N, C-alpha and C positions, 0 to 999 in steps of 0.2 A: 503493500500499498504505498510506504515510502514513494516509491517511484512513480504513482500515479499523482499522490499527492507532488512531489517537484511536476510533473507536466501539467497539473491543472493550474500551479503556482506562475507559471511561464505563460500559460496561455491566457490566467485573467491579466496578467502586465501587458500581454499583446492589444487586450482591446479597450485597456483602462483608458475612460474618457469617450468611449465609445459607445457604450453600453447605459442607456439611461433605465434606469429603475423605475418599475411598474407594478401596482397593485396586481394580482394574480388574475377540468371536463371532466365528465366523466360520462363521455361517450366511447372509454377504454373496453370496456365490453364486448366491444360490438366486433363480430368478425367479416363484415362486408365492407363496404365503401359504397355512398350514396356513388350515383355515375351523373350527376349536377353537382356544381356547384353552390354551395348552401348561401355564400355571400362574398362579395363583390371580391377581387384578385388583391392581395397585399401590397402596397406598394414596393416599386424597387429599391431592392437594397443602395445606402449610399456609400457605395467602397471609399473607403480612406488608407491611407498607406500606414502598414503597424508591421514594416518591415523587422527582422530580428539580421544578429551575423549569422545564423546558419541559415535563415531566409529569409533573403531581403525583399524578395517579392513579392511576401506576403501583403495581403490587403483586407480591412476588416468591417465590418458593420454591422446592424441590428437588426431584427424583425420581430414587429409585433404581432402575435398570434391566439385565438382566444383562449382563454384557461379552459373555459369548454365548448369544445367543435361543437356542441349539437345547440350551444347556443351563444354563436359567433357573433352577435353585439352586445355580448353581454361582456365582464371583466378580462382585460388583455394584458397576458404577461410579454416578457423579453426574451429572443432567442438571439443566441450570440454566435455571429459566422464569421469565416475567414475565407477568403479566395486568393488563388497563385491563379490568376488567367491564363486562357491559353493566346499562343503567338502563334500557330500556322495557321496557314489560310484553309485547310482540310479542318475543319471544327465538329468534334464528334458529339458536346453538348455539355453538361455538368457533371461530373464525377464527386459523388458526395462520402463523404469517408466515416467510419466510425471506428474508434479500439475498443470498444467493449466497456466491460464494467458487469452490470449497469452502472455510471457513475463515471465513467472517463471522459475528459475534456479533449473532442477533436479538433480544436482550433489550429495548435501545430502540427499535428497528425498531418492535415493540407499541405503544410509547405515540406514536411516529409517524404510525405507518398509524390509530390512533385517533382522534389529533386532524386527521387531514389530510383525512380523512372526512368525507362530509357528517353533521351531527350525530344525523340521525335515524338515518341508517343506522348508526353506529355503535354506536349507542345498541342497537341490536338482538343485537350480538355480544360475546361475549368474545374478545377480541382475545388470542392468547396468541403470545408471544416464546420462544424457545428457544433455547440457543449447542448445538450440534450436538455428541457424545461428542467427545472431544480439543481442543474450543474454548471460549475465553473463561474463563468462570468454572465450567464442567462440571469436574468431575473424576474422572480425573486430567486434565490439560491435557498437549499436547505441546508440545515447545519442542527441536527436536533439535538444533539447532548455536547457539546465542545470537551473534549479531552475526554472522554467516553475510554480512548483506550491508552490513558496513561500509565505510566507503570508506578508500583508494580500490580500488574493484575492477580486474578486467585489463579491456582494451580488450573490448568483446565482440564485435568485427569482427575473425574468428581469419584476420588476415591473413600471420602467420608461425606456423612452428609451436611455436616457443615460446609464444605468445599462445594455440594454439588445447590446447595443454600444459596450460596453467595455468588456464584454464575447466573444461577436464576432469576437472581433480583437484580445483576446488571444488567440481563438481557429487558426485564420486563421494565427496567428504571426506562431505560432506551425506547422501549415502545410506547411508553406515556409520554415521555419526552418529547416524542416526535407526536403525539395525539394533541398535547398540549400548546405546542409552538406552532405549528403547522396543520391545524386542523381544517384549514380551509384550504390548504393546497393538496393534499394525501389522496382523494381522492380522484384526482385528477392526472396523477404522478404513475405512469405506466406505460409497458411498451405499447399498446394502441395509440395511447395520446402520444406517444412517443411518433409515431408512424405518422400520424396526421398531422404531428408539426413538418416534419419531413416533406409531407405534399405540399403543406403551405410554402416552404422551401422553394417547393419545384414549380407552381404557382407565381411565385414572387419575382423568379429568374426566369419568366417568360417563357420557360420549357415545357412542352407537351411531355416528354419521356427524360428519364434520370437514367443515369449509369451509376452503381454502385457498388462501394468498396467495405467490409466490413471484415473485421476482425472479431474471433469470441465469440461473445454475447450479440458483438455487433451485426455476426451472422443470422442470427434469431430475429434479430431488428430490422435485415433485409428480406428475410423469407416472410415475416409477417408483412411487411410494404407490398411485397410482390404476391401474396392472397389477397390485400384488400384492393391494391391495385395493380393488376397484372396487364392491365394494357398500357401504364405508365414506365415499367421496366424497360431497359432498351438491352441494357447487360447488366449482370452483377457477379461479383466475385464472393466468395463467401471461404476466408482462411482460418481454420480451425475452428471445428464447426458445431456449435450445441446441439448437442440432441432433443428435438423439441418432444419426444415421449415423455422424457422424464421432468421435465420443467415441473418444479423447482429442486423439490425435498430427494426425487431419485436420483436427480443428475450428482444431485452432494455427497450421496452415498457412494456413488458410481468413483466419483472425483477421490474418493478418500481411499481406495484402494488401488489408481491409478499414480495416487503421487506418494504414496508407500510404496512402490515399486521406482518411482523415480529415485526418492530418497536411499531406498536398496542400491540404485545406480551410481549414483554420489558416494556412500559408503565403499565398493567396489572398485570406483575410480581412485578415491583417496589410499584403498590397498595399492591398487597397482602405481602408484607413485610412494611408496613408502620410504625410497631414498631421499626425496622432501619432507615429507610429512611426519615419517618416523611413528605411526600409529599401528603399523602393524602391517604384514600382507595376505591376513586372512579377513574377507571384508566382514566377517561374522564378528571379528574380534574388532574392530573400527568401528561397526554398528552397537557395538554391546559398551564401548568406549563413549559413542557421543550418548545413548542412555544414563550411562553414571554421571555424564556433564549434565545430564538434566536434570538428575537427582539432586545432582550438588548445588546448582542453580534454585531449586526449588526451596534448600532449606536456606541457602545465602546468595543472594543476588547477586550479580556482578556489579559493581559501582554501585551498585544499591535501586538499578536500575532494569538489570536483563534477569527476571526469573526465567521459570520453566516456560510460561504463555508468552516472555518476549522473546526466548530463545528460538520457539517455534517459529511466530512469525519472522526472525530473521532469515531461517533456513528456508521456510516454502519458498520463495522465491527461485532459489536453486533448481526446482521443480518443474519452474516456468522456464527457467534458461540456463541453461549447463554452462555459459560465458561466467557465471558466477560463482560456479564452485573453487578455481583459483582463491579466491578471496572467505570464502568460506570455509575451505579448507585448513586455510593461513590460521583466522581466529580461532577456529576447533585445536588444531595443531598446538596453537601459545597459548591456550587455557590447559589444556591437558598436558603435556609435556614440560610446559614452564610455569604454570600457574600463575600466568601473565593472560589478566583480562581485558586491556585495553583493545587488541584487536578485536574481543569480542563486542563489547561494549562500541567502537567503531564500526564495527560491519552491522548490530542494530539500529543504529543513528541513520546509517544509509540503506538499509534492508527493511528494515522491520517498524520503524518507530512513523508514528502518524501527526499531522500538522492539521493546521484548522485546516486546510484543502482535502487533504485524505479524510477528516473528517465529513466534511460536505458531500465526497465520494460514497462514504459508508452511510451516510444518511438516505442518499440516492438510490444506491445500491439496495437497500430495506424497503424502502418506500415501492420499488419497482418487486422485487422477488419477492415479498410477502403478500403483495395485493396484484400479482397479476394471474396466480392460482390460488386455490386454497392448500394451507400445509395442516398438518395433524396440529391438534389444538391439547389431545391428552398428554402430559409431558410422559407419561408413563411408556408411551411408542418409541418416544427421541430415546428414552433411556433404553427400553430393548434392544431398538437398532442398531443403535451407536455402541453398547458393549458387546453387541455381536458382530460388529463389523470393527469395531476395536484390537477383537482377538484374532481377525488376521490382518491388521490394516492400520498400526498402533502408530505411525506418526504424525497423522494430521487429522486422526478423527474427531477427538473431540476438540480441538482447535475449532477444525469447521464446525461441530455442531454448537457450539457457543457462538460463532460466527453469524450464522443463518437464525440462533433461538429468539431472537425477537419476533420471529414469526408466528410466535407460538401463543404472542400475546398482542397481535396486531390489531390495531384500532379500526381499520375499514373491513369490509367486508369482502373478498376475495371475488376477482372476476372469471369468468369461463377459461380454460386454455384454446389459444388459436391452432385451428386445423392448418397446418402450414402446406399442406400436399397442394401439389400444384399443377395442374397441365395445360394452362391458360397463358401464364409468362412465357418468356423467350430463353432458350437456355442458358444456362448459370454452370461459372467453373466455378468447381470447387477443391481447396486444397486443406490437405491433412496428412499430419506425423502419425506414424504407426503407435506410438510411445507415448504420444500428448498427455498429458494428468490433467490438466484443467476443463478439455473438450475431449474424452478418449475417443478414440480412434470408430469405434460402432457408433458414434454420433456422426457423423462423416460418412459412413455409408448407409445407415437408416435417412440421411436428407437427400443422398444421392439418388434415392430409390422413390422420393418424395416428390423429385420434380423432375418431371417429362423433361427429357432430352439435355438433361446435365451432363457433365462431366468431372469426374472422381482423379484427382492427382496426387499422389502419395509420395511421402517421406518415407519410406524403407527404413525402419531402424532409430528415424530421427524422435527426440523426446522433449525439442521445444515447443515450445506454445507461442504462435505465430511465425509463419516460416518461409512466406515471399519476404521479397524485399530485404534479407537478412543475411545475404552472401550466397546462399546458393542457388548456382547461374541456370539450372535446370528448372526450377521452379518459376525462376524468373523466365526464362524464356516461353512459359505457357501463357503465363501470364501477360506479357507482353506481347505475344500474337493474338489471344483474344480481345485483348483492350485497341489492339491497331485495325483488328479487322474480321473479330468474331470468330477465329479459327479455334480452334478443339479440338484434343486429342477424344481419340476412337478405340477404346479396347474393344479385343475378340471376345471377350468374355472374362468373368473375376468381376469382384467390386472395383477394381480400379481403373481406368481408363488409358493413363501411365503412370510410370513408378518412377521415380529420383532418386538416387544417393543418397545418403545424410550427411551433414558436414563433419568434415575430423573432430573429434572431442577433446576441449581444451588443453593447452599445457600446463604446468604448474609455473606461477613469475619466477622471472628470474630477476638478476640487479636494472637488466635492461627495459627492462618491461616499463612502457606508462602507466603508471599509478594511475595519473587523471583519467585515463580509458577504463577504471577497473569496473564500473560500470554498469558495463557490457555495451551492446549493439546499440542504437540509437532508437530503435523500433522498440526493444523492450522496455526502455525506459519509458517512451509513451503508453503502450497498452498498458503497464501497471502489475500487481497482484490481485488475486483472490477474485479477480473478475473472468 
C-alpha cells in the first residue's frame, strides 16, 4: 500500500489547483445501460499543462459528473483527469487506463503508458488517466479513519479471544467511521458507478467509443464497462485478470493460497543465494527462520513500529513483484543474522507503511468491495474459512482477512454481482502470468471463456502482478500489435492463444546496484499492493 500511496500523492500533486471541490448515485446495482443519454453531455475538459520530469507532456483537467447517475441533475462530484495527447496523423481515439485497486489513482499511469508503449503506437492515442470517484484528486475524496494502519497493530494471527476481539473491534470501527463520515457518498461508490463515470468521460471527450487498458481490478472495471456498453468499446486490454466468479470473498481466499506459494518462491530464492544472505540452503530452513522472525517481532516490535502485522505488510509486496526480493532479503538477513533491525524498519517504511493517500486508497477499496456484492455477515464463517485456509497457506491468510473484515460490518446494502459474460463487445486481449498471486491464473482463463473472441497471452512461470510494459518484449509485442491494428494471437487449442517465457529472476544486490532504483519497475510502483 505504501507504493500506491506514493502514486496517489504524486497524482494529487499533478492536478493541484485544477480540481475544484464539489459536494457529491445509486445506479450501481444495474447490469444494463440505457441506450440513450439521460442528460446533456458534459462540457469538454479544459486541459492544462501539468507535466512532470518523468512525463513532461502530461495534461490535467477535471470533469463534473452526477453523484447519482439515475438523477443526473442532482448533486455533482468532480473527477480528476489526465491526458497525454496523440501526435500522429492517424488517430485511434482515447485510451483510458486504470491501475486497479479499487482505490488506485490513474493520473500518473497515463504518462507511464504513453511513454512505455512504442512511440508510433502511443502517438495514435490520447492516453487518458483518471482518478475514480472518491480517489486521490477527485472530489470529494474518501478517508474514513485516518491512521487506521498506524503501528503497532494487533497481531493478525488471532490465537486468543482477546487478539481476535482487538482485530474485530478495529474492523468494526473502520466500517462505523465510514458510515459516520461518508454516509452521503457510500451508496454511490462502487464498480458500476465508476463505469457510469467512464462513460461520462467518453461523452466529454466527444468519442463514440473508447479504447481501454486496465490492470488488476481495472480488468474487472473494463469487463463491467463492456457489459453495460458493449457498442462503446473499440479495443480493450486486460492485464492480470480478476476472476469475476469469485468477487470478492472467494477471490480473497484464493489469493491466500497463491500468495503463500509466492512467499515459498521467495524463501527458495533466498536459499538459492545463501552465499549472500546466509540464511540456509534449504528453503524450509529459510521459511522457518522467517516465521521465527515473525514470532520475535510479535513480542518485541522493531523500533517500536514493526510488529508481526507490519512485517506481513512489508513482505506482501514481494508477492506482487519479485524485483523487491533483494531488498526484502537484505532486511530479513540483517535482522536474523546480525540482530540489526534498521534495514527491516527501512523496508517497512518503503513497502508497508501507509500515509494519508494510502488511507484514501483503502477507504475506496473497502467502499467498493464491501458493497459491490454480499459478504458473509456471520463472523463464525470468516473464522472457520480462514483457519481452514491458514492450515494450508499461513503467510497472508489472516492479514488478508483483517484487511477485508470491515465488509462483515459494512453499513450499506450489497448489490448484485455483474455477469460479465459478453458476446456483443469486440475482441479483447488478455494477459496473465501463471503464478500471479493477486489475480490467480484461473481468473484469466475464466474471463477468456466468458468473452467471446478474446485472446489470452500467458507468461509461463511468471509470478509478477502486472506483466505488460514491464520488460517482457514478447508480451509487449502482442500488446503493440493489438493497439496498432487489432491483431491478436489465435491458438489452436488449450487455454492460451500465445505463451511467453517469464523474465529472469532478480539477482542479489551488489555494491554497484543503484539503490535509488530499489523499489522496482515504475509500473509496480503505480499499481500498488493489495489490489
